[in-house]
N, C-alpha and C positions, 0 to 999 in steps of 0.2 A: 520305539514308543509312540503311540500315538496320542496326539495332544488335544486339549481343549483349549482354543486361542480366544483372547480378545485381540482384535485388530482396533487400535484407537484412533478413529479420524479426528484430525484437529484442523490443518490448512489443507491437508492434501485430500480435497473433497472430489475424488475420482477414482475411477478403476484403471485408466490407462496409466503407463509408467508410475506404477505403486510398488516399488521393490518391498517396502514393509508388509503391504498386503500379500504379497506372493510368499513372502518368508513365513507368513502365518498360515498359509495353506500346506506348507511342507510337512509331512507326517501328521496332518491335522484330522481329527474325527467330527470334532464341533467347533463351529466358529461363530463367534458373537461380534459383529461389527457394531461398534458403540461411538456416539458422539455424545459429549459432555457439555451441557449448558453451564458453564463455569460463571460465578457471580463475579468474578474479578475481570474477566474478559467480555462477558455479555451483560452487561450494566445498562439499564435503560437511560441512564442518565449520561452515560459516556457514547453510546450507538445510536447514531440517527436512524430515523425510520427506514431511508432508502436502503441502508446497510443491513439492517434487519430484515427487510424483503428479500433482498439479494441473498444472505444466508438461508433464510427459511426455503427459499427456491432452489438453492443449491442441495439442501438437505433432502427435498422431495425427489429431485432428479437422481440423487445418489441411492435413496431409497428404492425408487423404481428400477433402477440398473441391477441392484442387488436382489430384487424379487425376480428379475430374469434370470437369475442363476440359483433361484430356489432358496435365497437368503433374505435379509431385510436388515434396516438399520435400528438399532436400539438406542433412542435418546432420553439421557438420564440428567438429571440436574443436581448440581451442588458441587463442591470443592473436589477435584479429581483425588486428592489425597485421602478424601472422606468415603467418596463413592467407590472407588476401584476395590479398594480391599474388602468391602463388602460383596462386591461382585465375585471376586476371585473366591471368596467361600461360598457364595449361594450357587455360583455356576461351576465349581471345582475346576478352576482354571489353572493350567499349567505353563501357559505361555502368553506374554503380552508382547505386541508389536506396535510401533508407531513411527512416523516420519520424522526426522531430526529437525529441531527447531532452535535457532540460535539468539532469539530474544531472552533478555535477562531474565524476566518472569519465568519464562519457558523453562529454561535451564534449572532455575531453582524448583520449580513445580517438578520436573522429570525426575531431578534427583531425589526428591522426596519419595515420589511413587515408585522410583526404582529400589530404593530401600526397603520400601514396605512390601514390595513384591518379592525381593530377595528373602525376605524374612519368612514368607509363605511358601518358599520353595517354587516361586513363579520364575521361569525363565524369561529375560527382557531382551529382545532384539530391536534396534532401531536402524533405519536407513536413510541416507542423504539422498533427497529428491526434491526439495524445496528451491535448491539453487542449482546452477549449472555445474558448480564444483564443489568439493568438500572445503568449507571456507577456512577451517583450520589447516588446510593442506596450503592454501595461498599464504596464510600466516608464516607458517614453518618455513616457506620457500623463500620468505622475505626476512629471514633471521629473526623470526618471531615478532616481527612488528606488522602491522596494517599498511599496506601501501597509502599513502596520502596523496598521490595523483593518479589520474586515469591511466596515463602513459605508462607507469609503473606495473599498474594491476595488468594491462595489457601484455606487458612484456613477460610476466610471471604466467599468465594463462597461456602465453605462447610456449613457454618452457614445458609446462605441464602437458600441452596437448589440447585436442577438441574434447569438449566434454562428453560424458558416456552418452552411448545412445539410448533412447528411452526403450522400456520393455512393453510388450503388450498388454492390454487388460487380461484379466482371468476369463477362461472361457469355461462352458459346461464340462468340459473334459477335466480341467483342472479342479472341479469342485465334485466330480462324480462320488467320491468317497467322503465328502465333507457335509455335514448336515447342521443345520441352524434351527435348533428347537424352537418351536413356537406353540403358544398356547392363545387361548380366546382373550385372557385377559391382558396379553402382551400389548395390544394396540393401546389399550387404556392406560397402561403403566409405562410403556416406551413409545407412544407414537409421536409424530413431530406436531410441534404445537402451532397453532395458527397466531398471527399477529395479534389478534383480539384476545386470545387465552394468555399472551404474554402481557396483557394490560397496556397494550400499545395504541396510541391514538393514529388511527390510519386516514383521517380526514384529510391531512395536508399531502398525502400520496397523489402523483399525477400518474401520467403513463409509465408503464414499465417498459423504460427504453432500453434496459440492459438487465434481461431476466438471469437470475441465477442459475447455474448448474454445469455440469460437464457436457451435455448434448449441444447445449447453445454454445458453450466455448467452442467445442471442435466444428459446429456449423460455421461458426463466425471465421474461425482460422482457415476453414476450407475456402470460404467466400474470399477472402484476403490474397490467399495463397494463388488464387485463379489470376488475381491482378498482376501478372507477371513484370510489367512496364512499370506499374505504380511501385511495388516492392522493391524492385531493383534501383529506382531512381529515387527511392525516400531519403529525405534529407530533414531530419527534425526541425533546425531553424526555419526551413523554409514552409512549414504548414503554418496554417493560420488559427490564431487564437480565438477569434471570433466569428469562424465560419458558421451558418446556420445549422449545418450538420458536421459531425466530427471529421477532421481533416486527418486523424490518425487512427489507429486500428481500435482502440478503447477494447484491447484485449487485457488491459493492465487489472482490472477487478477479477478476470477469471484467474490470471496468474497470482494474484495476491491470495485468494481462498483456495488456490491449489485446484480450481476446476479444470484449468489447463496446466499442463506440466511444461516448465520453461524449457525443458531439455527437449520435448516434443516440438516446442515453437523454433527452438534453436535449429534443429535438423530439417525441419519443414523449409525454413528459410534457406538452408545450404543447398537442398533440393533446387529451389527455386533460382538461387544465385548462378548454381553450375551451368558453365557455359555461356553466360551472359554477362556484359558489363554491367557493374552494379557500384553503388556507394558504398563506403567503407566506415568503420567506427572512427570517431564516436557519433557521427551523425545518422549513420544506418540503422536498421532495425536490429540487426546483430549489436551494433553499438549500443542500442538503448538497453539490450538485456545484459551488456557488460556493464553499464552504469548501475543497473540493479545489483550486480555481483559487487561491485566498487563499494557501493554504500552498506551492504550486508558486511563486508569483510571490515570496514572501518567500524560499524556498531558492535560487531564481536571483539574487536581488539582495542577498542577506546573505552575505558571504563566511563560511567555517567554520560554516554553519548547524547542523550536526549535531554540534557541540561546544561547551562552554562557554567555553573559552578562545579568545580571537580573534574571539569572536562579538561584534559590537558592540551588538546589542540584548538580550543575554542578562545577567541578573543573576548575579554572580559569587558563588557560595555554597560555604561551607567544608562541603561534604559529607563523610561518613565513609567510610572504607574498612572493609568488614565482609564479607569473603568467606561467612562461615557466615551471615550474614543474608540475603545475596544469594541463596546456594544454596536457603535454606529457602523464600524468596519462590518462586524459579524451580521449585522441585520440589514446591511446594504443602504444605509443612511448618510453616506459621506458626502453626498452632493456632487460626486464625480460621476456621471453617467456609466462610463467604461467600467470601473470599479463595481459600482453597484449592481450593474447587469450581470458582471461575472459571479459576484457573491449570491446573487439572485439565482442564476444557473446552479451553482454548488447546491444551495438548499433545495431547489425543486428537483434536481436529476441526479445528485450525488455524484456529478463528474464535470470536470472543466479541463480545457486544454493545458498541456504543460506551460505554455508560454501565458496563458492566462495567469496561472498559479504565480509565476514571476511578477507578474504587474502587481497582483494583489498583496503577495508577499513583501515586496519591496516597499510597496505603499504603507503598509503597516509597521514596517521596522524602520530600517534607514532611512526610506524616501521621504516620508512625510509625517507619520504619527509618533515615531520613535518609540514603539511598543515592543517589549520583548519577543523575540521568535518563538521562544516557549508558549506563549499565549496562542499564537496563529498555530502552531503545531497541534496544540488541544482541539482548535476549532475543525482543523481537517481532519483530524482522527475521527471526529464524531460524525463528520458530514461526508467525507469521500468514501465512494465505494472502494476506491483501490488504497484506502489509508493503510499503510503498511509501516510498521513501527521503526524500521531501520531508514526507508526511503524518506519518510515524513521527517525524521529528525535530520537527516543529511542534507535534504533539499532546503529546509529552513534555515540551517547554519549557512550553506551555499548564498541564498538569496538575501539574507541580511548581512552577507560578507563577513561573517564570524568565523568561519572556518572553510577551507578549501579554494574559495574564491575570494581574491583580496582586492579588487579593483573597484573599492567602494565609491568612488568618484563617478562611476557610471550609473546612473540613475534611470529608471523607466519613468517616462513622463505619463501620468494618468490620462492625458488628453492626446499627444501626439501619437503614442504607441499604437492605441486602437485604429486610429485613422488610417495608418499604414495599409491595412488589409480590408479596412471596411469603411470607406470614405462617406457612404451613406448613412452610416450608424443603424443598418439592418438589424444588427444584433442587438443593439440598445433597444430598438423598437419591439423586439421580441420579448425580451425579458423587462423591460420597464415601459409597459404599453401607455403608462402616464404621459410618457415623452414622446409618444409616436407620430405627434402631429407637428413636432418642432422641425424646421426646414434643417436640410443636412449641416448646413453652415452654423448652426447653433447647437446641434443634437448633443455634441460633446461638451460644450460649454453653455447650457441654457441660461445661466445667470448673465450672460452677456447680451441676450436677446431683449430687443426694445419691449417694454411692456405691452404694446398692441399685439406684438406676435406671440408673447407669452398667452396674453387673453385669447387670441385665436387658436392657440394649441391646447388650451383649457387647461392650464398649468401654470399657475404662479410661483415662482421661485420663491422660496421663504413661506410659503403657505402651503402649497400642494406636494412641494419637492424641496428638499432642503438647499440652503446655500452651502457652497463648498466648506467643508469641516477646517480646512486650512488653506493657506495661499501656497500653492505648490512652488511656484517660481522663488518665493522667499525662504521658506521652511527648507526646501530641499538643500539650498546653499547653507544654511544653518548647521543642517544636519551633517553634511558633508565634513564640516569643521569639527564637529562633535566626534564623528567617526575616525578623524585623523588624530585627535587627542587619545582616543582609545588605544589606537595603533601605536602611537609614541609611547604609552605605558608598557607596551610588551617588552620583555627584557630580550636582549640580543640572542639569547638561548631559547627562547620560546619556542616549544615542541611545534607551534604553528607555523613555524618558520623552517621547520625541518622536514626531512623526507620521510619520517616514520615515526610511530611512537612504541617504546617497548611495553609489553603487556607485565603486569604483575604475575607471579607465581607463587604456589600453584593456582591455577584458575578453577573456577567451577566445572570446566570442561573436563580437566583432568580428573577431577573428583569422580565426576560420573563415568568416565571411561573405566574407573577402577571397578565401579559398581554395577555397569550395564555390559552387555555382551554386544560387543560391536562386529558385525560381520561385513 
C-alpha cells in the first residue's frame, strides 16, 4: 500500500540521522513534512527572543534542505491534538511519523494524538533518535529504576554497548517516487513566520552568534572535529567560564533543537579519539553527552522531576520568596559584577558557559539569595538557547544541592571564582561597560574602591551601579546552616540517599506503547 504521510518535526529539526523521517518515506507516495507552533511550547511569555530567532533560523534551514529534495516544510499553528486530525482529513493521511520525546508534556500530547490517529485509521510510527539510547531500556536494565549516579549510568551504557550509528539523510533517490503536493496558497497558509509576524520585539537582538539550523550545526561540528588535539584533551572543568569567546563547542543549542544528532556527534568524536590518547568521561566530550543521557533518564523515571514538591529524590528546602532579589538576579542588578556580567551575557546572547551557570545558580539558591531553584529554572528555560527541560531541571537540582550533589558546604564565591580565570576582569568590562574603567584590583568588588577611583571610572557605586545585594561572606555561612537543617530533616530512608527510585506503574509510556506502533 502506498501511503500519504505526515512527518511531524518537533525537536529533530534535521534530515541527517532521522529514522522517523526515513520510516515516513517507506512505501510513501505523498509526504507532508509538518512543524506545529504549539501555544503551550511556543509561548512568547516563556520563550526569549534569542530562542525564537534560533528556532525560526532552524525552520528556514530545514525548509531549504527539504526544497532541494522537491519537498517543503508546512508550518501550522495550534494545539497538535486540534491541528493534526484536521490535516489527516484534509490531506487523506494514512501514516504519521515522529521522533520520540520523553518530556511529560510531550508524552501526554503524543498519547492524545496517537489515539486520534488510530480512530481515523492512521498508522503511527515513532523512533528514538533524540538521545543516544532508548531511555526506557536504561531504566529497564536498572530494574525499573532510573540510575541516580553518573557511574551507574555509565555501567548500564557499557552493558548495552555503544549507541546506534547514525543513518544518512534522505537523498533524491529516496524521494524519487515521493511527491509533496504544493499550491500557490501554501506559502501564505503554511509559510515560516518572521519574528515580526509573531509579534515579537526584535529591538533587543544583537549579533546572531549562533545561527539556528542543521547546516550551521554540521559546519560547526566539522570545524571542531578538525581540532584533534583540543578534542582529545578536552576536560570540562578546565575550560573557562568567562573567556571572551566560548571555551567549549557551543553545540548544545543544536543538539537541544535536534539540528545536530547526538549520535552523529558521539560517533564523530569516536573517530577523532581512535588511535589517540584522550580524556575520558565524565569530563571528556563523550562524558558531556553521557551527562545529557543521565539527566534524560532521571527526568523520565522520576515523577515531578522539575519541581521540589512531589519529587521523591529532591531535598525539601524552606526557600524564601523574595521577588526583589529574584528580579535583581534576573536583571543583572546584584551588585556583584561577575554575577551581573554572566546574567547580561545570558540575556544578550542566549548562552553562557557551564561553569558560569554554576556560579549564578549557586548564588541564586543556597549560596546567597536563598531562592528556589524552580525560579532559576524558569529564567534559564526562557533565555537559554540550549534550554532543555530535563537538563535544566537536573542541573538546577544539582547546583542547589537538592538532588544528585550533596556537598552543600561547597559554595562558589561571586568574587574569587571569576578571578581564577580572568584576573583583569576583561569579561566584566565586555558585558558591564559601565565598570570598564575600574582598575583590575577593584573590578570584581567596585564598592571597595575609594570614591576618587569610582569618580575617575565614571561610576559611583550606589548611584550608577548597585551596592552588593547581600554580604556574601556573612550570608553564605548562614545559608550553609539552613541547608544543614534541611538535610537533617530528611528521613534515613530518603530516596535522595538511595541509588535509584522505583517508577509508578503503569506509566504513560506503557499506555502509549499499547496505542502506537513502535518499530
